[in-house]
TORVO-720561 format. One record per atom (N, C-alpha, C): atom name; x, z, y; residue number from 1. Coordinates in steps of 0.001 Angstrom, whole numbers, padded with zeros to 6 digits. Atoms other than C-alpha are relative to their C-alpha. Example, Ala and Ser with C-alpha at 12.3 -4.5 7.8 and 13.67 -1.06 7.14 Angstrom:
   atomo         u         w         v   num
       N    000890    000000   -001190     1
      CA    012300    007800   -004500     1
       C    000900    000000    001200     1
       N   -000820   -000060   -001190     2
      CA    013670    007140   -001060     2
       C   -000770    000730    001090     2
END
This chain:
   atomo         u         w         v   num
       N   -000194    000493   -000925     1
      CA   -078610    026928    152954     1
       C   -001239   -000861    000262     1
       N    000691    000791   -000033     2
      CA   -080674    025662    155094     2
       C   -000410   -002333   -000326     2
       N   -000167    001491    000079     3
      CA   -082096    021885    154513     3
       C    000135   -000869    000702     3
       N   -000762    001668   -000283     4
      CA   -080932    019806    156609     4
       C    001325    000394    000383     4
       N   -000796   -000313    000445     5
      CA   -077685    020934    156248     5
       C    001309   -001264   -000979     5
       N   -000831    000925    000620     6
      CA   -076760    018697    153598     6
       C   -000493   -001591   -000143     6
       N    000894    001154   -000849     7
      CA   -077116    015074    153226     7
       C    000129   -000908   -001846     7
       N    000570    000970    001033     8
      CA   -078993    012738    150609     8
       C    000695   -001467    000120     8
       N   -000990    001604   -000036     9
      CA   -077410    009549    149478     9
       C   -001485   -000983   -000728     9
       N    001438    001096    000987    10
      CA   -080160    006326    148212    10
       C    001155   -001351    000371    10
       N   -000699    001566   -000561    11
      CA   -079240    002630    147947    11
       C   -000946   -000991    000232    11
       N    000240    001381   -000454    12
      CA   -081834    000648    149215    12
       C   -001555    001335    000594    12
       N    001594   -001007   -000248    13
      CA   -085204    001744    151445    13
       C   -000428   -001409    001399    13
       N    000198    001360   -001318    14
      CA   -087195   -000628    154523    14
       C    000692   -001183   -000196    14
       N   -000823    001413    000306    15
      CA   -085659   -003627    152426    15
       C    001072    000162    000319    15
       N   -001374    000322   -000303    16
      CA   -082067   -003446    153755    16
       C    001471   -000205   -000343    16
       N   -000873    000156    000704    17
      CA   -079091   -003761    152827    17
       C    000348    001379    000027    17
       N   -000319   -000113   -000449    18
      CA   -076863   -001036    152465    18
       C    001881    000333    000340    18
       N   -001288    000305   -000914    19
      CA   -073840   -000129    154637    19
       C    000776    001166   -000225    19
       N   -000650   -001075    000019    20
      CA   -071342    002199    153661    20
       C    001723    000689    000332    20
       N   -000731   -000374   -001348    21
      CA   -068498    002028    156233    21
       C    000035    000976    000768    21
       N   -000747   -000414   -001190    22
      CA   -067736    004811    158611    22
       C    000314    000083    001321    22
       N   -001707    000811   -000615    23
      CA   -066189    004074    161975    23
       C   -000851    001549    000866    23
       N   -000026   -001058   -000812    24
      CA   -065523    006640    164152    24
       C   -000763    000261    001687    24
       N    000593   -000265   -001179    25
      CA   -067909    007866    166907    25
       C    000315    000597    001285    25
       N   -001221   -000286   -001336    26
      CA   -067433    007540    170457    26
       C   -001038    001478    000374    26
       N    000538   -001057   -000759    27
      CA   -068509    010602    172646    27
       C   -000878   -000327    001164    27
       N    001311   -000299   -001241    28
      CA   -071519    010933    174503    28
       C    000011    001051    001425    28
       N    000340   -001277   -000927    29
      CA   -071998    012905    177641    29
       C   -001040    000516    000100    29
       N    000986   -000153   -000782    30
      CA   -074365    014718    178222    30
       C   -000302   -000104    001273    30
       N    000391   -000365   -001441    31
      CA   -076636    015236    181131    31
       C   -001518    000416   -000183    31
       N    001421   -000159    000366    32
      CA   -080245    016823    181727    32
       C   -000847   -001010   -000707    32
       N    001169    000662    000861    33
      CA   -081995    013978    180345    33
       C   -000502   -000573   -000955    33
       N   -000048   -000242    001405    34
      CA   -081391    014564    177289    34
       C    000218    000911   -001038    34
       N    000387   -001191    000698    35
      CA   -082142    017815    176844    35
       C   -001040    000261   -000451    35
       N    001346    000329    000199    36
      CA   -084829    018597    174567    36
       C   -000443    001791    000507    36
       N    000578   -001224   -000516    37
      CA   -086859    022157    175619    37
       C   -000309    000844   -001046    37
       N    000320   -000361    001195    38
      CA   -088269    022327    172280    38
       C    000323    000378   -000838    38
       N   -000737    000115    001324    39
      CA   -086905    023823    169288    39
       C   -001049   -000113   -001357    39
       N    000978    000642    001227    40
      CA   -089808    022744    166500    40
       C   -001046   -000226    000585    40
       N    001392    000679   -000186    41
      CA   -092607    020603    165923    41
       C   -000964    000799    000854    41
       N    000854   -000460   -000566    42
      CA   -095129    023163    166823    42
       C    000226    000728    001467    42
       N   -000549   -000789   -001224    43
      CA   -093274    023996    170315    43
       C   -000583   -001052    000997    43
       N    000301    000718   -000846    44
      CA   -093997    020769    171336    44
       C   -001586    000284    001168    44
       N    000600   -000656   -000694    45
      CA   -096634    021003    174129    45
       C   -001371   -001470   -000315    45
       N    000923    000262    000085    46
      CA   -100397    019956    173670    46
       C   -000485   -000821    001224    46
       N    001007    000825   -001095    47
      CA   -102857    017674    176375    47
       C   -000565    001104   -000074    47
       N    000886   -000910   -000880    48
      CA   -105052    020038    178524    48
       C   -001482   -000749   -001538    48
       N    001426    000363    000677    49
      CA   -108406    019794    176371    49
       C    000711    000541   -000977    49
       N   -000191   -000234    000995    50
      CA   -106983    020500    173347    50
       C    001339    000706   -000450    50
       N   -000491   -001419    000797    51
      CA   -105082    022951    170856    51
       C    000517   -000868   -001168    51
       N    000271   -000020    001609    52
      CA   -103911    022789    167090    52
       C   -000674    000051   -000486    52
       N    000945    000029    000868    53
      CA   -105683    022226    164478    53
       C    000690    001219   -001238    53
       N    000370   -001139    000262    54
      CA   -105535    025419    162359    54
       C    000765   -000770   -001701    54
       N   -000556    000421    001598    55
      CA   -103165    024947    158858    55
       C    000017    001424   -000586    55
       N   -000128   -001191    000396    56
      CA   -103355    026923    156047    56
       C    001479    000409   -000671    56
       N   -001160   -000508    000628    57
      CA   -100292    029138    154692    57
       C    000519   -000539   -000851    57
       N   -000950    000572    001431    58
      CA   -097739    027413    152509    58
       C   -000459   -001526    000115    58
       N   -000074    001158    000270    59
      CA   -099097    024268    153333    59
       C    000602   -001023    000916    59
       N   -000415    001444   -000814    60
      CA   -097438    020782    154265    60
       C    000091    000255    001292    60
       N    000381   -000125   -001863    61
      CA   -099200    020819    157800    61
       C    001178    001149    000300    61
       N   -000589   -000620   -000276    62
      CA   -097556    023754    158200    62
       C    001170    000099    000007    62
       N   -001299    000407    000217    63
      CA   -094101    023127    156742    63
       C    000119   -001040    001541    63
       N   -000718    000989   -000866    64
      CA   -093843    020105    158743    64
       C    000089    000337    001841    64
       N   -000161   -000354   -001852    65
      CA   -094824    021842    162484    65
       C    001356    000311   -000200    65
       N   -001403   -000737   -000595    66
      CA   -092193    024061    161860    66
       C    001491   -000523   -000112    66
       N   -001908    001272   -000405    67
      CA   -088941    021324    161607    67
       C    000104    000353    001455    67
       N   -001002   -000540   -001189    68
      CA   -086452    022477    163595    68
       C    000495   -001372    001019    68
       N   -000371    001353   -000966    69
      CA   -085581    019969    166902    69
       C    001539    000070    000144    69
       N   -001508    000551   -000598    70
      CA   -082075    018958    167971    70
       C   -000498    000428    001085    70
       N   -000489   -000529   -001579    71
      CA   -080791    020515    171753    71
       C   -000401   -001956    000250    71
       N   -000574    001198   -000391    72
      CA   -079962    016797    172374    72
       C   -000677   -001231   -000569    72
       N    000933    000700    000671    73
      CA   -082081    014078    172333    73
       C    000249   -001258   -000332    73
       N   -000278    001315    000735    74
      CA   -080181    011120    171287    74
       C    000382   -000491   -001103    74
       N    000394    000109    001097    75
      CA   -081068    009450    168195    75
       C    001746   -000781   -000108    75
       N   -001339    000759    000565    76
      CA   -077783    008587    166062    76
       C   -000099   -000722   -001338    76
       N    000101    000554    001217    77
      CA   -077107    006121    163275    77
       C    000972    001309   -001441    77
       N   -001327   -000941    001348    78
      CA   -075356    006803    159524    78
       C    001207    000684    000475    78
       N   -001316    000125    000324    79
      CA   -072347    005843    161059    79
       C    000626    000851    001011    79
       N   -001081   -000890   -001057    80
      CA   -071687    008272    164352    80
       C   -000562   -000618    000995    80
       N   -000434    000567   -001469    81
      CA   -072385    005786    167025    81
       C   -002131   -000143    000716    81
       N    001718   -000497   -000410    82
      CA   -075814    006384    169314    82
       C   -000901   -001680   -000646    82
       N    001520    001136    000178    83
      CA   -079203    004018    168494    83
       C    000835   -000636    000809    83
       N    000334    001084   -001051    84
      CA   -079178    000931    170730    84
       C   -001129    000075    000716    84
       N    000730   -000393   -000834    85
      CA   -082122    002034    171861    85
       C   -000692    000942   -000256    85
       N   -000167   -001295   -000572    86
      CA   -082663    005299    173153    86
       C   -001721    000440    000836    86
       N    001673   -000266   -000979    87
      CA   -086469    005311    174730    87
       C   -000992   -000024   -001757    87
       N    001555   -000252    001117    88
      CA   -088569    005423    170898    88
       C    000183    001480    000409    88
       N   -000003   -001035    000457    89
      CA   -087410    009008    170867    89
       C   -001133    001225    001299    89
       N    000209   -000951   -001066    90
      CA   -089302    012251    172274    90
       C    000336    001250   -000850    90
       N   -001026   -001039    000983    91
      CA   -087207    014451    169816    91
       C    000173   -000599   -001054    91
       N   -000628   -000015    002017    92
      CA   -085081    014617    166806    92
       C    000318    001059   -000577    92
       N    000731   -000900    000898    93
      CA   -086222    016292    164115    93
       C    002163    000617   -000090    93
       N   -001339   -001478    000024    94
      CA   -082702    018803    163055    94
       C    000023   -000491   -001725    94
       N   -000844    000433    001793    95
      CA   -082154    016842    159275    95
       C    001376   -000681    000084    95
       N   -000790    000887   -000038    96
      CA   -078896    015483    158334    96
       C   -000348   -000917   -000134    96
       N   -000018    001537    000344    97
      CA   -079296    011389    157656    97
       C    000956   -000051   -000889    97
       N   -001509   -000250    001018    98
      CA   -075567    011484    156196    98
       C    000768   -001183    000202    98
       N   -000750    000751   -000578    99
      CA   -073027    008911    156800    99
       C    000274   -001043   -000622    99
       N    000683    001253    000532   100
      CA   -074450    005843    154622   100
       C   -000868   -000553    000096   100
       N    000990    000239   -000722   101
      CA   -076807    003646    155663   101
       C   -001566    000155   -001345   101
       N    001621    000004    000973   102
      CA   -079940    005112    153284   102
       C   -001029    000682    000373   102
       N    001639   -000871   -000679   103
      CA   -082274    007250    155041   103
       C   -000204   -000599    000339   103
       N    000599    000326   -000327   104
      CA   -084358    004935    156409   104
       C   -000531    000354   -000163   104
       N    001581    000063   -000420   105
      CA   -088351    004886    157027   105
       C   -000738    000492   -000880   105
       N    000500   -000084    001107   106
      CA   -089674    005402    153362   106
       C    001063    001247   -000651   106
       N   -001295   -000710    000833   107
      CA   -086718    007229    152227   107
       C   -000508    001807    000673   107
       N   -000135   -000838   -000829   108
      CA   -087056    009648    155162   108
       C   -001688    000496   -000602   108
       N    001243   -000431    000255   109
      CA   -091197    010076    154256   109
       C    000119    000778   -001452   109
       N   -000423   -000574    000827   110
      CA   -089712    010750    151065   110
       C    000692    000915   -000069   110
       N   -000292   -001647    000285   111
      CA   -087612    013307    151475   111
       C   -000286    000918    000809   111
       N    000729   -001383   -000497   112
      CA   -089609    015557    153445   112
       C   -001632    000290   -000758   112
       N    000758   -000866    001074   113
      CA   -092555    015821    151189   113
       C    000711    000527   -001622   113
       N   -000901   -000445    000690   114
      CA   -089782    016035    148611   114
       C    000388    001321    000010   114
       N   -000666   -000903   -000112   115
      CA   -087783    018914    150507   115
       C   -001111    001680   -000052   115
       N    000758   -001048   -000416   116
      CA   -091517    020873    151127   116
       C   -000065    000148   -001834   116
       N   -000095   -000130    001229   117
      CA   -092561    020514    147295   117
       C    001104    000724   -000350   117
       N   -000834   -001219    000456   118
      CA   -088904    022183    146558   118
       C   -000593    000935    000167   118
       N    000077   -001185   -000309   119
      CA   -088710    024703    148572   119
       C   -000965    000946   -000397   119
       N    001657   -001331    000097   120
      CA   -092677    026050    147268   120
       C    000161   -000189   -001216   120
       N   -000690    000495    001365   121
      CA   -090823    025297    143660   121
       C   -001058   -000758   -000655   121
       N    001575    001339    000830   122
      CA   -093576    022762    142754   122
       C    000522   -000937   -000551   122
       N   -000927    000643    000588   123
      CA   -091385    021094    140542   123
       C   -001025   -001151   -000773   123
       N    001383    001162    000394   124
      CA   -093879    018973    138800   124
       C   -001133   -000742    000721   124
       N    000171    000426   -000205   125
      CA   -094957    017959    141438   125
       C    000559   -001506    001162   125
       N   -001214    000215    000067   126
      CA   -092391    016613    142452   126
       C    000220   -001956   -000394   126
       N    000195    000975    000848   127
      CA   -093057    012825    141223   127
       C    000307   -001360    001128   127
       N   -000498    001666   -000635   128
      CA   -092110    009135    143012   128
       C   -000530   -001310   -000725   128
       N   -000095    001033    000899   129
      CA   -092693    005663    141202   129
       C    000401   -001253    001031   129
       N   -000070    001154   -000632   130
      CA   -091611    002436    141843   130
       C   -000726   -001010    000085   130
       N    001210    001298    000136   131
      CA   -093133   -001288    141651   131
       C   -000068   -000245   -000567   131
       N    000905    000776    000559   132
      CA   -093529   -001505    138778   132
       C   -000998    001927   -001199   132
       N    000899   -000740    000380   133
      CA   -095590    001975    138246   133
       C    000981    000903   -001042   133
       N   -001602   -001222    000855   134
      CA   -091951    004012    136697   134
       C   -000417    001457    000676   134
       N   -000251   -001591   -000836   135
      CA   -092574    007550    137434   135
       C    001432    000271   -000264   135
       N   -001706   -000852    000342   136
      CA   -089329    009431    138423   136
       C   -000494    001432    001073   136
       N    000620   -001130    000015   137
      CA   -090175    012959    138221   137
       C    001479    001257   -000178   137
       N   -001119   -001404   -000245   138
      CA   -087591    016018    138974   138
       C   -000244    000772   -001067   138
       N   -000071   -001243    000770   139
      CA   -086815    018700    136086   139
       C   -000705    000536    000260   139
       N    000264   -001123   -000367   140
      CA   -088192    021487    135796   140
       C    000683    000853    000215   140
       N   -000547   -001590   -000239   141
      CA   -086209    024610    137250   141
       C    000963   -001085    000433   141
       N   -001292    000269   -000268   142
      CA   -083604    022178    138677   142
       C    000733    000272    001584   142
       N   -000588   -000283   -001403   143
      CA   -080942    023015    140745   143
       C    000542   -000701    001132   143
       N   -000980    000486   -000985   144
      CA   -079634    021786    144025   144
       C    000784   -001352   -000178   144
       N   -000322    001001    000340   145
      CA   -077680    019191    142894   145
       C   -000151   -000280   -000491   145
       N    000867    000465    000774   146
      CA   -079604    018160    140323   146
       C   -001088   -000337    001089   146
       N    001725   -000010   -001077   147
      CA   -083107    018171    143045   147
       C    001382   -001551    000749   147
       N   -000486    001339   -000565   148
      CA   -079767    015460    145032   148
       C    000363   -000896   -000722   148
       N   -000058    001548    001021   149
      CA   -079300    013384    142146   149
       C   -000767   -000325   -000501   149
       N    001159    000208    000630   150
      CA   -082375    012942    141290   150
       C   -000208   -000736    001763   150
       N    000014    000596   -001704   151
      CA   -083261    012235    145323   151
       C    000817   -001163   -000026   151
       N   -000487    001122   -000120   152
      CA   -080651    009269    144984   152
       C   -000875   -001309   -001495   152
       N    000368    000657    000804   153
      CA   -082102    007880    142313   153
       C   -001510   -000699    000257   153
       N    001081    000061   -000718   154
      CA   -085550    007763    143777   154
       C    000025   -001218    000815   154
       N    000096    001444   -000924   155
      CA   -084257    006027    146583   155
       C    000645   -001345   -000143   155
       N   -000790    001549    000543   156
      CA   -082109    003484    144784   156
       C   -001086   -000659   -000535   156
       N    001317    001061    000551   157
      CA   -085963    002080    143198   157
       C   -000981    000274    000310   157
       N    001845   -000034   -000631   158
      CA   -088593    003179    145630   158
       C    000210   -000685    001667   158
       N    000039   -000062   -001175   159
      CA   -089279    002090    148743   159
       C   -001585   -000119    000490   159
       N    001099   -000079   -000442   160
      CA   -092091    001127    151575   160
       C   -000596   -000805   -000982   160
       N    000249    000795    000732   161
      CA   -093300   -001480    149101   161
       C   -000608    001302   -001154   161
       N    000694   -001200    000566   162
      CA   -093858    001232    146218   162
       C   -000895    001055    000480   162
       N    001120   -001811   -000247   163
      CA   -094892    004457    148136   163
       C   -000898   -001001    000206   163
       N    001404    000778   -000038   164
      CA   -097613    002080    149520   164
       C   -000693    000451   -000784   164
       N    000830   -000154    001453   165
      CA   -098758    001786    146229   165
       C   -000279    001474   -000906   165
       N    001102   -001519    000024   166
      CA   -098777    005540    145523   166
       C   -001049    000526    000572   166
       N    000638   -001225   -000843   167
      CA   -100219    006654    147993   167
       C   -001743   -000557   -000055   167
       N    001098    001179   -000156   168
      CA   -104032    006291    148632   168
       C   -000655   -000230    001462   168
       N   -000972   -000158   -001470   169
      CA   -105242    005648    151122   169
       C   -001290    000766    000915   169
       N    000534   -000755   -000507   170
      CA   -107569    007492    153410   170
       C   -000906   -001511    001170   170
       N    001214    001059   -000024   171
      CA   -111537    005749    154627   171
       C    000131    001118    001360   171
       N    000388   -000079   -001864   172
      CA   -111546    007637    158236   172
       C    001367    000527    000343   172
       N   -001339   -000574   -000628   173
      CA   -108794    007299    160456   173
       C    000460    001228    000948   173
       N   -000457   -000575   -001482   174
      CA   -110113    009639    163317   174
       C   -000913    001107   -000810   174
       N   -000561   -001141    000677   175
      CA   -109920    012412    160267   175
       C    000891    000802   -000534   175
       N   -001720   -000562   -000086   176
      CA   -106149    012266    160341   176
       C    000162    000728   -000527   176
       N   -001019   -001058    000017   177
      CA   -104220    014821    158791   177
       C    001646    000244    000707   177
       N   -001250   -000232   -000274   178
      CA   -100631    016506    159459   178
       C    000427   -000133   -001929   178
       N   -000148    000561    001761   179
      CA   -098978    014681    155992   179
       C   -000243   -001128   -000457   179
       N    000238    002006    000089   180
      CA   -100574    010995    155994   180
       C    000872    000013    001050   180
       N   -000344    000968   -000157   181
      CA   -098796    008411    156146   181
       C   -000364   -001597    000555   181
       N    000470    001743   -000514   182
      CA   -099514    004811    158343   182
       C    001739   -000219   -000290   182
       N   -001286    000758    000769   183
      CA   -097449    002614    156275   183
       C   -000460   -000898   -000010   183
       N    000364    001775    000411   184
      CA   -097064   -001079    155851   184
       C    000966   -000306   -000965   184
       N   -000647    000757    001388   185
      CA   -095893   -001956    152139   185
       C    001023   -001205    000621   185
       N   -000466    001188   -000372   186
      CA   -093098   -004759    152000   186
       C    001162   -000136    000234   186
       N   -000374   -000231   -000677   187
      CA   -090844   -006363    152980   187
       C    000377   -001423    001190   187
       N   -000102   -001099    000289   188
      CA   -090780   -006038    155697   188
       C   -000806    001081   -000129   188
       N    001353   -001547   -000245   189
      CA   -092303   -002821    156291   189
       C    000836    001396    000358   189
       N   -000679   -001733   -000957   190
      CA   -092104    000516    157688   190
       C   -001395    000934   -000123   190
       N    000654   -000484   -000506   191
      CA   -093381    003635    157410   191
       C    000488    001269    000668   191
       N   -000552   -001581   -001330   192
      CA   -093717    007472    159938   192
       C   -001116    000794   -001065   192
       N    000178   -000794   -000107   193
      CA   -094641    010395    159189   193
       C   -001054    000797    000442   193
       N    001131   -000418   -000542   194
      CA   -098123    012139    160582   194
       C    000498    001727   -000007   194
       N   -000764   -000924   -000388   195
      CA   -096397    015466    161827   195
       C   -000953    001015    000293   195
       N    001171   -001265   -001298   196
      CA   -099018    017596    164167   196
       C   -000794   -000670   -000024   196
       N    001261    000119   -000031   197
      CA   -102889    017504    164673   197
       C   -000462    001139    001067   197
       N    000952   -000815   -001073   198
      CA   -104358    018560    167647   198
       C   -001561   -000316    000400   198
       N    001097    000136   -000250   199
      CA   -108169    018616    168613   199
       C   -000762    000554    001126   199
       N    000681   -001052   -001258   200
      CA   -110782    019530    171318   200
       C   -001338    000285   -000229   200
       N    000763   -000403   -000046   201
      CA   -113954    020794    171636   201
       C   -001093   -000530   -001399   201
       N    001035    001224    000255   202
      CA   -115658    017746    170713   202
       C   -000023   -000548   -001342   202
       N   -000834    000140    001364   203
      CA   -113307    017379    167412   203
       C    000127   -001105    000099   203
       N   -000872    001588   -000115   204
      CA   -111515    013943    168643   204
       C    001351    001148   -000301   204
       N   -001018    000083    000636   205
      CA   -108301    014232    167086   205
       C    001570   -001215    000185   205
       N   -001423    000977   -000727   206
      CA   -104437    013530    168834   206
       C    000676    000126   -000943   206
       N   -001479   -000386    001065   207
      CA   -101210    013448    165899   207
       C    001538   -000741    000880   207
       N   -001209   -000006   -000319   208
      CA   -097813    012995    166514   208
       C    000450   -000954   -001348   208
       N   -000502    001200    001260   209
      CA   -095785    010577    164431   209
       C    001675    000515    000556   209
       N   -001500   -000082    000181   210
      CA   -091985    010933    163412   210
       C    000020   -001149   -001407   210
       N   -000633    000824    000560   211
      CA   -089889    008207    161885   211
       C    001416    000158   -000051   211
       N   -001451   -000094   -000264   212
      CA   -086208    007362    161000   212
       C   -000622   -001651    000075   212
       N    000025    001594   -000526   213
      CA   -085584    003174    161519   213
       C    000843   -000265   -000853   213
       N   -000999    000971    000009   214
      CA   -083164    000585    160352   214
       C    001321    000390    000783   214
       N   -000693   -000508    001284   215
      CA   -080228    001229    160199   215
       C   -000397    001330   -000358   215
       N    000547   -001200   -000091   216
      CA   -080618    004609    158781   216
       C    000808    000646    001767   216
       N   -000029   -001048   -001362   217
      CA   -080577    007102    161639   217
       C   -000914    001153   -000104   217
       N    000446   -001518   -000020   218
      CA   -081851    010327    162744   218
       C   -001894   -000018    000491   218
       N    001317    000146   -001154   219
      CA   -085710    011032    162570   219
       C   -000412    000789    000990   219
       N    000686   -000546   -001837   220
      CA   -087304    011677    165882   220
       C   -001138   -000498   -000027   220
       N    001888    000365   -000105   221
      CA   -090778    011998    166892   221
       C   -000025   -001140    000990   221
       N    000024    001200   -000197   222
      CA   -091902    008952    168754   222
       C   -000747    000152    001006   222
       N    000881    000431   -001078   223
      CA   -093464    008377    171767   223
       C   -001000   -000648    000755   223
       N    001465    000616    000212   224
      CA   -096710    006954    172510   224
       C    000499   -000921    001361   224
       N   -000145    000415   -001528   225
      CA   -095914    003742    174511   225
       C   -001146   -000728    000160   225
       N    000872    000440   -000567   226
      CA   -099387    002341    175111   226
       C   -000800    001640    000828   226
       N    000935   -000633   -000415   227
      CA   -100913    005420    176202   227
       C    001132    001475    000934   227
       N   -000541   -000827   -000316   228
      CA   -098407    007608    178973   228
       C   -000742    001358    000158   228
       N    000678   -001171   -000147   229
      CA   -101069    010135    179292   229
       C   -000570    001180   -001035   229
       N    000282   -001208    001487   230
      CA   -101002    011851    175599   230
       C    001631   -000169   -000594   230
       N   -002183    000461    000286   231
      CA   -097095    010542    175128   231
       C    000069    001460   -000412   231
       N    000188    000713    001897   232
      CA   -096345    011526    172199   232
       C   -000825    000427   -000546   232
       N    001609   -000109    001372   233
      CA   -099721    012636    170625   233
       C   -000492   -001530    000491   233
       N    000239    000921   -000065   234
      CA   -101159    009494    170289   234
       C   -001376   -000192   -000836   234
       N    001360   -000370    000106   235
      CA   -105393    009347    169969   235
       C   -000490   -000598   -001744   235
       N    000650    000411    001513   236
      CA   -107330    008887    166223   236
       C   -001595   -000850    000468   236
       N    002135    000974   -000376   237
      CA   -110383    005932    167725   237
       C    000290   -001217   -001072   237
       N    000715    001325    000573   238
      CA   -111348    002711    166852   238
       C    000829   -000606    000074   238
       N   -000811    001318   -000541   239
      CA   -108673    000661    168084   239
       C    001059   -000583   -001116   239
       N   -000184    000582    000812   240
      CA   -107438   -001837    165647   240
       C    001461    000311   -000249   240
       N   -001390   -000181    000185   241
      CA   -103864   -001354    165919   241
       C    000625    000764    000703   241
       N   -000323   -001241    000171   242
      CA   -101604    001176    166225   242
       C    001176   -000324    000690   242
       N   -001280    000437   -000903   243
      CA   -098776    000468    168979   243
       C    000533    000812    000067   243
       N   -001251   -001165    000205   244
      CA   -095394    002476    167983   244
       C    001441   -000664    000795   244
       N   -000896    000407   -000735   245
      CA   -092489    002138    170060   245
       C    001397   -001196   -000982   245
       N   -000389    001151    000591   246
      CA   -091272   -000394    166961   246
       C   -000370   -000692   -000672   246
       N    000447    000654    001166   247
      CA   -093692   -001179    164947   247
       C   -001601    000028    000679   247
       N    001693    000176   -000210   248
      CA   -097489   -001793    165381   248
       C   -000585   -000362   -001478   248
       N    000586    000520    001250   249
      CA   -099691   -001314    162759   249
       C   -001432   -000372   -000253   249
       N    001691    000649    000081   250
      CA   -103055   -002566    161266   250
       C   -000419    000671   -000309   250
       N   -000061   -000321    001384   251
      CA   -105258   -000828    160049   251
       C   -000894   -000799   -000851   251
       N    000078   -001338    000886   252
      CA   -106216    000117    157326   252
       C    001327    000394   -000942   252
       N   -001580   -000089   -000223   253
      CA   -102396    001506    157648   253
       C   -000212    001667   -000399   253
       N   -000240   -001184    000268   254
      CA   -103324    005423    156930   254
       C    000308    000630   -001856   254
       N    000405   -000255    002037   255
      CA   -102737    006872    153144   255
       C    000317    001530    000071   255
       N   -000216   -002013    000433   256
      CA   -102279    010557    151548   256
       C    000537    000228   -000947   256
       N   -001125   -000070    001321   257
      CA   -100342    011676    149118   257
       C   -001343    000517   -001610   257
       N    000817   -000437    001183   258
      CA   -102284    012193    145421   258
       C    000327    001450   -000316   258
       N    000064   -001561    000208   259
      CA   -102935    015642    144578   259
       C    000270    000108   -001852   259
       N   -000656    000449    001625   260
      CA   -100638    016130    141304   260
       C   -000071    001648   -000433   260
END
């Protein structure tokens, strides 16, 4: 079964209370402004003068680049209603949200990482820590049911604060790579996934960002509200503040997964 067809559960994320009631979703009438013409992350065009950075076969960066996108650009909440702000997204990633207010920002980042490692059968590398630095490791050879149960536990005890502590700082923002994470831990906190990288002949890098948010909602690639020329790409520059549609990160905020 493709990974985007199943539902994951958790209790807390992004410091928000969980809500468990599903409402009847209203019917949204599609029009051409809601149609996304790109099938995957890799199909999103890069600005003139840039090309996608080469990735290693089987790498996390390559896996992220192949994630499918929905045809409809509407972001829906866990309860089936459209998100009130429909201006933040460039495209919606075709991954299930579930019907509970659970899969928020840090959960989305952890889910993507866990899905990649699980698909690679790198079970020993699926390891998350809570605020007490307690490790939650997936049993070797766990089947899909056990994997989902494991993630329920992870999402119950891990969030932006613990993820911030688990990840390693990246010192040179201009060398940003796909798979790294923009993160502010705490209450409130936020985490966004670096999805893809483009580079020009001078070595200047651009990057794509994706997020879930509060309440739990479809993961989506965000626009760049500060630079319509490059949007949805962001420049890896010396600016102290990264202004995304719904969060402002203050550098240093870039982190990477530890090597397991």
